DOTORTI-498907 format. One record per residue (C-alpha): residue number from 1; residue in one letter; z, x, y. Coordinates in pm, whole numbers, plus 50000, padded with zeros to 5 digits. Layout:
// residues N
<NUM; "A"; <Z; X; Y>>
...
This chain:
// residues 394
<1; "M"; <45151; 37514; 35163>>
<2; "N"; <45033; 37197; 35334>>
<3; "K"; <44691; 37245; 35492>>
<4; "L"; <44656; 37188; 35865>>
<5; "T"; <44453; 36896; 35995>>
<6; "K"; <44186; 36952; 36259>>
<7; "A"; <44422; 36830; 36532>>
<8; "Q"; <44701; 37058; 36408>>
<9; "F"; <44464; 37356; 36401>>
<10; "I"; <44359; 37290; 36761>>
<11; "V"; <44726; 37289; 36862>>
<12; "V"; <44769; 37624; 36682>>
<13; "I"; <44490; 37770; 36895>>
<14; "I"; <44652; 37637; 37214>>
<15; "L"; <44994; 37774; 37116>>
<16; "S"; <44832; 38108; 37034>>
<17; "L"; <44679; 38124; 37383>>
<18; "L"; <45011; 38031; 37543>>
<19; "S"; <45192; 38298; 37339>>
<20; "A"; <44933; 38559; 37438>>
<21; "I"; <44998; 38519; 37812>>
<22; "E"; <45320; 38724; 37818>>
<23; "P"; <45208; 39030; 37616>>
<24; "F"; <44871; 39046; 37792>>
<25; "S"; <45044; 39019; 38130>>
<26; "I"; <45222; 39342; 38037>>
<27; "D"; <44959; 39538; 37846>>
<28; "L"; <44647; 39470; 38055>>
<29; "Y"; <44766; 39638; 38374>>
<30; "L"; <44945; 39940; 38220>>
<31; "P"; <44637; 40171; 38239>>
<32; "G"; <44608; 40093; 38611>>
<33; "F"; <44947; 40228; 38721>>
<34; "L"; <44797; 40529; 38898>>
<35; "K"; <44538; 40325; 39088>>
<36; "I"; <44802; 40068; 39182>>
<37; "S"; <45026; 40342; 39322>>
<38; "Q"; <44733; 40473; 39527>>
<39; "T"; <44652; 40126; 39660>>
<40; "F"; <45009; 40068; 39780>>
<41; "N"; <45057; 40432; 39883>>
<42; "T"; <45369; 40465; 39669>>
<43; "D"; <45485; 40665; 39369>>
<44; "L"; <45457; 40568; 39003>>
<45; "K"; <45828; 40487; 38976>>
<46; "N"; <45784; 40200; 39220>>
<47; "V"; <45488; 40073; 39019>>
<48; "Q"; <45695; 40096; 38700>>
<49; "L"; <45955; 39879; 38874>>
<50; "S"; <45700; 39597; 38866>>
<51; "L"; <45748; 39591; 38489>>
<52; "S"; <46125; 39561; 38536>>
<53; "F"; <46073; 39270; 38777>>
<54; "F"; <45845; 39112; 38519>>
<55; "L"; <46105; 39141; 38243>>
<56; "G"; <46369; 39001; 38479>>
<57; "G"; <46152; 38699; 38554>>
<58; "F"; <46081; 38659; 38184>>
<59; "A"; <46451; 38653; 38098>>
<60; "A"; <46542; 38406; 38376>>
<61; "G"; <46244; 38181; 38316>>
<62; "Q"; <46315; 38123; 37949>>
<63; "L"; <46642; 37945; 38018>>
<64; "F"; <46486; 37735; 38294>>
<65; "W"; <46177; 37618; 38104>>
<66; "G"; <46368; 37562; 37782>>
<67; "I"; <46606; 37311; 37935>>
<68; "I"; <46332; 37153; 38151>>
<69; "S"; <46110; 37097; 37847>>
<70; "D"; <46398; 36927; 37665>>
<71; "R"; <46446; 36692; 37960>>
<72; "Y"; <46087; 36610; 38053>>
<73; "G"; <45885; 36684; 37743>>
<74; "R"; <45673; 36980; 37638>>
<75; "K"; <45344; 36899; 37810>>
<76; "L"; <45425; 36846; 38178>>
<77; "P"; <45649; 37156; 38212>>
<78; "T"; <45376; 37362; 38042>>
<79; "I"; <45119; 37235; 38292>>
<80; "A"; <45353; 37310; 38584>>
<81; "S"; <45430; 37659; 38455>>
<82; "L"; <45061; 37744; 38412>>
<83; "I"; <44983; 37637; 38769>>
<84; "I"; <45261; 37864; 38898>>
<85; "F"; <45139; 38145; 38669>>
<86; "I"; <44785; 38118; 38806>>
<87; "L"; <44909; 38119; 39168>>
<88; "A"; <45138; 38418; 39102>>
<89; "S"; <44848; 38606; 38939>>
<90; "V"; <44636; 38539; 39248>>
<91; "A"; <44928; 38668; 39459>>
<92; "C"; <44924; 38990; 39254>>
<93; "I"; <44555; 39034; 39338>>
<94; "Y"; <44608; 38990; 39712>>
<95; "S"; <44941; 39174; 39749>>
<96; "E"; <44939; 39413; 40043>>
<97; "T"; <45267; 39593; 39973>>
<98; "I"; <45448; 39701; 39659>>
<99; "E"; <45733; 39462; 39749>>
<100; "Q"; <45491; 39169; 39751>>
<101; "F"; <45355; 39288; 39417>>
<102; "W"; <45709; 39299; 39271>>
<103; "T"; <45774; 38942; 39386>>
<104; "A"; <45444; 38816; 39248>>
<105; "R"; <45510; 38983; 38913>>
<106; "F"; <45856; 38823; 38894>>
<107; "F"; <45718; 38472; 38942>>
<108; "Q"; <45425; 38546; 38715>>
<109; "A"; <45670; 38625; 38434>>
<110; "F"; <45905; 38340; 38529>>
<111; "A"; <45621; 38094; 38482>>
<112; "G"; <45432; 38270; 38203>>
<113; "C"; <45730; 38278; 37968>>
<114; "A"; <45722; 37897; 37946>>
<115; "G"; <45430; 37925; 37707>>
<116; "V"; <45629; 38138; 37465>>
<117; "V"; <45941; 37920; 37484>>
<118; "I"; <45764; 37586; 37459>>
<119; "A"; <45525; 37707; 37188>>
<120; "R"; <45821; 37781; 36959>>
<121; "A"; <45967; 37436; 37028>>
<122; "V"; <45633; 37265; 36962>>
<123; "V"; <45596; 37446; 36628>>
<124; "N"; <45943; 37331; 36530>>
<125; "E"; <45862; 36968; 36615>>
<126; "Y"; <45492; 36922; 36540>>
<127; "Y"; <45458; 37089; 36201>>
<128; "S"; <45627; 37037; 35867>>
<129; "A"; <45880; 37293; 35746>>
<130; "D"; <45615; 37443; 35518>>
<131; "Q"; <45349; 37456; 35789>>
<132; "S"; <45579; 37599; 36056>>
<133; "M"; <45621; 37923; 35863>>
<134; "N"; <45244; 37966; 35868>>
<135; "V"; <45222; 37900; 36241>>
<136; "F"; <45515; 38126; 36332>>
<137; "S"; <45347; 38402; 36130>>
<138; "L"; <45028; 38353; 36329>>
<139; "L"; <45219; 38382; 36657>>
<140; "A"; <45379; 38703; 36528>>
<141; "I"; <45033; 38837; 36445>>
<142; "I"; <44927; 38770; 36805>>
<143; "A"; <45228; 38971; 36921>>
<144; "G"; <45099; 39256; 36707>>
<145; "V"; <44739; 39225; 36826>>
<146; "A"; <44829; 39239; 37197>>
<147; "P"; <44942; 39606; 37195>>
<148; "I"; <44607; 39695; 37039>>
<149; "V"; <44372; 39483; 37247>>
<150; "G"; <44565; 39474; 37577>>
<151; "P"; <44559; 39842; 37679>>
<152; "V"; <44201; 39886; 37553>>
<153; "A"; <44076; 39584; 37748>>
<154; "G"; <44278; 39689; 38051>>
<155; "N"; <44138; 40042; 38038>>
<156; "F"; <43784; 39902; 38018>>
<157; "L"; <43837; 39674; 38318>>
<158; "I"; <43999; 39944; 38530>>
<159; "S"; <43732; 40198; 38437>>
<160; "H"; <43447; 39967; 38543>>
<161; "F"; <43612; 39759; 38815>>
<162; "V"; <43915; 39769; 39047>>
<163; "W"; <44265; 39732; 38900>>
<164; "Q"; <44287; 39379; 39038>>
<165; "S"; <44031; 39280; 38772>>
<166; "T"; <44313; 39276; 38516>>
<167; "F"; <44484; 39003; 38712>>
<168; "V"; <44156; 38816; 38756>>
<169; "T"; <44142; 38816; 38376>>
<170; "L"; <44492; 38669; 38365>>
<171; "V"; <44388; 38399; 38613>>
<172; "V"; <44098; 38307; 38384>>
<173; "L"; <44330; 38304; 38081>>
<174; "G"; <44573; 38083; 38273>>
<175; "I"; <44298; 37837; 38367>>
<176; "I"; <44174; 37819; 38006>>
<177; "C"; <44529; 37750; 37886>>
<178; "L"; <44581; 37488; 38158>>
<179; "L"; <44268; 37296; 38062>>
<180; "A"; <44350; 37319; 37691>>
<181; "V"; <44702; 37188; 37747>>
<182; "I"; <44586; 36901; 37971>>
<183; "F"; <44318; 36776; 37733>>
<184; "F"; <44435; 36873; 37384>>
<185; "L"; <44810; 36940; 37360>>
<186; "P"; <45003; 36633; 37243>>
<187; "E"; <45356; 36555; 37358>>
<188; "T"; <45585; 36658; 37073>>
<189; "R"; <45935; 36619; 37212>>
<190; "I"; <46140; 36375; 37007>>
<191; "V"; <46267; 36110; 37248>>
<192; "T"; <46625; 35996; 37206>>
<193; "E"; <46853; 35770; 37405>>
<194; "K"; <47088; 36060; 37478>>
<195; "V"; <47004; 36251; 37796>>
<196; "N"; <47246; 36534; 37851>>
<197; "T"; <47191; 36702; 38186>>
<198; "N"; <47464; 36960; 38144>>
<199; "L"; <47294; 37294; 38080>>
<200; "M"; <47608; 37476; 37968>>
<201; "A"; <47702; 37191; 37737>>
<202; "D"; <47358; 37217; 37575>>
<203; "F"; <47392; 37589; 37515>>
<204; "K"; <47751; 37554; 37395>>
<205; "E"; <47638; 37299; 37140>>
<206; "I"; <47358; 37528; 37023>>
<207; "V"; <47572; 37840; 36977>>
<208; "K"; <47817; 37641; 36765>>
<209; "N"; <47547; 37630; 36501>>
<210; "S"; <47610; 37921; 36265>>
<211; "I"; <47253; 37919; 36133>>
<212; "F"; <47117; 37965; 36486>>
<213; "V"; <47367; 38243; 36560>>
<214; "K"; <47296; 38427; 36236>>
<215; "Y"; <46918; 38433; 36257>>
<216; "T"; <46906; 38475; 36634>>
<217; "L"; <47116; 38789; 36599>>
<218; "I"; <46891; 38922; 36323>>
<219; "G"; <46582; 38834; 36528>>
<220; "S"; <46733; 39000; 36836>>
<221; "L"; <46799; 39319; 36640>>
<222; "T"; <46438; 39304; 36522>>
<223; "Y"; <46321; 39289; 36884>>
<224; "S"; <46557; 39577; 36971>>
<225; "I"; <46410; 39792; 36695>>
<226; "L"; <46060; 39721; 36824>>
<227; "M"; <46164; 39828; 37176>>
<228; "I"; <46329; 40144; 37041>>
<229; "Y"; <46004; 40228; 36863>>
<230; "L"; <45786; 40153; 37168>>
<231; "A"; <46008; 40356; 37402>>
<232; "N"; <46028; 40665; 37181>>
<233; "A"; <45694; 40672; 36999>>
<234; "P"; <45518; 40865; 37282>>
<235; "Y"; <45778; 41143; 37261>>
<236; "L"; <45781; 41161; 36882>>
<237; "I"; <45405; 41165; 36845>>
<238; "M"; <45289; 41365; 37148>>
<239; "E"; <45585; 41583; 37248>>
<240; "Y"; <45751; 41654; 36912>>
<241; "G"; <45437; 41612; 36702>>
<242; "G"; <45207; 41786; 36948>>
<243; "L"; <44929; 41531; 36893>>
<244; "S"; <44679; 41426; 37158>>
<245; "S"; <44691; 41103; 37356>>
<246; "N"; <44383; 40978; 37169>>
<247; "T"; <44556; 41040; 36837>>
<248; "F"; <44864; 40867; 36971>>
<249; "S"; <44655; 40559; 37056>>
<250; "S"; <44513; 40555; 36704>>
<251; "I"; <44857; 40586; 36545>>
<252; "F"; <44997; 40322; 36778>>
<253; "A"; <44716; 40084; 36681>>
<254; "F"; <44763; 40158; 36311>>
<255; "N"; <45134; 40077; 36332>>
<256; "A"; <45053; 39758; 36522>>
<257; "I"; <44837; 39664; 36223>>
<258; "G"; <45153; 39716; 36016>>
<259; "L"; <45322; 39451; 36230>>
<260; "I"; <45034; 39214; 36161>>
<261; "L"; <45041; 39298; 35790>>
<262; "G"; <45413; 39219; 35776>>
<263; "A"; <45359; 38872; 35927>>
<264; "W"; <45078; 38807; 35679>>
<265; "L"; <45293; 38920; 35385>>
<266; "A"; <45579; 38693; 35493>>
<267; "N"; <45355; 38389; 35509>>
<268; "S"; <45090; 38439; 35241>>
<269; "V"; <45247; 38659; 34973>>
<270; "L"; <45627; 38678; 34975>>
<271; "S"; <45668; 38305; 35035>>
<272; "R"; <45512; 38242; 34693>>
<273; "W"; <45801; 38414; 34517>>
<274; "W"; <46107; 38381; 34741>>
<275; "T"; <46268; 38144; 34987>>
<276; "V"; <46266; 38239; 35355>>
<277; "E"; <46633; 38342; 35326>>
<278; "Q"; <46552; 38572; 35034>>
<279; "I"; <46255; 38723; 35218>>
<280; "I"; <46486; 38815; 35507>>
<281; "K"; <46751; 38961; 35277>>
<282; "Y"; <46513; 39180; 35077>>
<283; "T"; <46328; 39289; 35392>>
<284; "I"; <46654; 39404; 35549>>
<285; "Y"; <46733; 39615; 35241>>
<286; "F"; <46376; 39751; 35239>>
<287; "G"; <46395; 39843; 35606>>
<288; "L"; <46736; 40004; 35565>>
<289; "A"; <46602; 40228; 35289>>
<290; "W"; <46309; 40347; 35500>>
<291; "T"; <46534; 40396; 35803>>
<292; "A"; <46769; 40613; 35597>>
<293; "A"; <46466; 40817; 35490>>
<294; "F"; <46360; 40850; 35854>>
<295; "V"; <46707; 40971; 35955>>
<296; "V"; <46708; 41235; 35680>>
<297; "M"; <46360; 41354; 35779>>
<298; "C"; <46468; 41382; 36143>>
<299; "L"; <46772; 41588; 36046>>
<300; "L"; <46550; 41815; 35839>>
<301; "K"; <46301; 41845; 36130>>
<302; "E"; <46012; 41732; 35914>>
<303; "P"; <45663; 41734; 36075>>
<304; "I"; <45539; 41423; 36253>>
<305; "Q"; <45296; 41350; 35970>>
<306; "A"; <45594; 41292; 35738>>
<307; "L"; <45790; 41089; 35995>>
<308; "L"; <45500; 40851; 36045>>
<309; "V"; <45534; 40718; 35691>>
<310; "P"; <45883; 40562; 35726>>
<311; "L"; <45798; 40456; 36082>>
<312; "F"; <45503; 40252; 35957>>
<313; "F"; <45715; 40069; 35699>>
<314; "I"; <45992; 40006; 35953>>
<315; "V"; <45738; 39844; 36187>>
<316; "L"; <45596; 39647; 35892>>
<317; "T"; <45940; 39494; 35825>>
<318; "L"; <45950; 39374; 36186>>
<319; "G"; <45633; 39175; 36121>>
<320; "V"; <45810; 39006; 35829>>
<321; "L"; <46131; 38932; 36020>>
<322; "F"; <45990; 38796; 36347>>
<323; "P"; <45843; 38471; 36206>>
<324; "T"; <46106; 38419; 35936>>
<325; "T"; <46409; 38454; 36164>>
<326; "T"; <46248; 38239; 36435>>
<327; "K"; <46176; 37965; 36182>>
<328; "L"; <46533; 37959; 36047>>
<329; "A"; <46701; 37995; 36389>>
<330; "L"; <46519; 37686; 36525>>
<331; "A"; <46517; 37482; 36203>>
<332; "P"; <46847; 37293; 36273>>
<333; "F"; <46723; 37157; 36608>>
<334; "T"; <46532; 36842; 36692>>
<335; "T"; <46611; 36714; 37043>>
<336; "N"; <46726; 37056; 37169>>
<337; "S"; <46438; 37270; 37040>>
<338; "G"; <46336; 37387; 37389>>
<339; "S"; <46687; 37497; 37486>>
<340; "A"; <46737; 37667; 37149>>
<341; "S"; <46404; 37850; 37184>>
<342; "A"; <46495; 37961; 37538>>
<343; "L"; <46839; 38081; 37431>>
<344; "L"; <46686; 38269; 37138>>
<345; "G"; <46445; 38455; 37368>>
<346; "T"; <46709; 38532; 37629>>
<347; "L"; <46953; 38667; 37371>>
<348; "Q"; <46678; 38891; 37237>>
<349; "L"; <46631; 39048; 37578>>
<350; "L"; <47006; 39066; 37644>>
<351; "L"; <47090; 39237; 37314>>
<352; "T"; <46800; 39478; 37358>>
<353; "F"; <46929; 39569; 37704>>
<354; "I"; <47283; 39626; 37570>>
<355; "I"; <47164; 39843; 37282>>
<356; "S"; <46940; 40042; 37518>>
<357; "A"; <47224; 40095; 37766>>
<358; "V"; <47472; 40202; 37497>>
<359; "T"; <47233; 40439; 37320>>
<360; "N"; <47138; 40605; 37649>>
<361; "L"; <47503; 40704; 37692>>
<362; "I"; <47500; 40900; 37364>>
<363; "P"; <47464; 41274; 37427>>
<364; "A"; <47185; 41356; 37183>>
<365; "D"; <46822; 41463; 37183>>
<366; "I"; <46556; 41191; 37176>>
<367; "M"; <46473; 41237; 36808>>
<368; "S"; <46834; 41208; 36694>>
<369; "L"; <46893; 40920; 36933>>
<370; "T"; <46595; 40733; 36791>>
<371; "A"; <46708; 40791; 36432>>
<372; "Y"; <47070; 40688; 36491>>
<373; "S"; <46969; 40383; 36699>>
<374; "L"; <46742; 40256; 36423>>
<375; "L"; <47010; 40317; 36161>>
<376; "A"; <47275; 40137; 36368>>
<377; "C"; <47047; 39833; 36411>>
<378; "H"; <46983; 39815; 36037>>
<379; "I"; <47353; 39837; 35959>>
<380; "L"; <47413; 39554; 36207>>
<381; "Y"; <47142; 39363; 36021>>
<382; "L"; <47364; 39360; 35712>>
<383; "A"; <47670; 39248; 35908>>
<384; "C"; <47474; 38960; 36061>>
<385; "Y"; <47317; 38858; 35732>>
<386; "F"; <47656; 38789; 35576>>
<387; "I"; <47757; 38545; 35850>>
<388; "K"; <47852; 38223; 35671>>
<389; "E"; <47606; 37939; 35732>>
<390; "E"; <47722; 37585; 35800>>
<391; "K"; <47452; 37320; 35782>>
<392; "Q"; <47425; 37122; 36106>>
<393; "T"; <47135; 36944; 36280>>
<394; "I"; <47122; 36900; 36656>>
């Protein structure tokens, strides 16, 4: 692996901060739902809707910032998005009604997602093919750290201060990112004479690339599996397993470490023996085997202590697949990296929504539904993996 220069390492830190904005914007305020509902004199369902508005803004914003960053470079759109993010976070602090809070959360996500989208494009442009795998793995590790640190930090803030302190923290994070981008982030967009202003034409050109389609689908299924796990883990561990909330937090943190371990294995261990394509193939087979074991254990009504073993290894495979599929999905793109990154993120959310909607229609108990959903995703993994690749650079 090529070692990073000092300047490249500084950019890694900036990209890490930008990538942390979205998960921390979700995880920090979760422990404050009850206090937020009391402040706005509303029920918890309306507070939970603020998360839906956030995800909606996140999905819409990715397409916008991806195409904007391809047109005007990576740096200026990032600066603009961070200013909007800071203002939206301030609006969250001073919201007087739940409707105002919903609106502020939407624009907070709409702006905050630019960091995630543009960070992926910058990695694809600024680092060599060998280095990019290392950086994508680091960004995946951050995604694994957030579920551990976010709720703990949020709980501390809400326990010692008002719930608005979580959004003050996000304002501070936004300001730090803004200053770092202004003074230290280089412009990485590759300038060409061609300036295509047709958004749909851009996306049409991108989805014609079979490599992008193949690894975006695999990456989207990976994201879907993570959401299935996050949505059903509380039931499996606390309701079915009968374990306490404190034990649940410990198990949740331990599995998040599995996500981090997977990203480290992909970058530092497996890459020594196999190509990125081989790592993905063998990881899919590995995950399918553990998912089959999980399904059998669910059918046999095994205790939660037994179910946690395959669950850990399933989550570990996600840590391997997130950086590897992102690297390969974006590898064919030069001038259109921002649009490709935005489309990748949007398709992840879209496929996750479709899978969630379809599985919720299945008349089955939560345990069976979880098992069959995971198995279906892993079978789809295999179908996607055998999509024929045609080399093409855009």
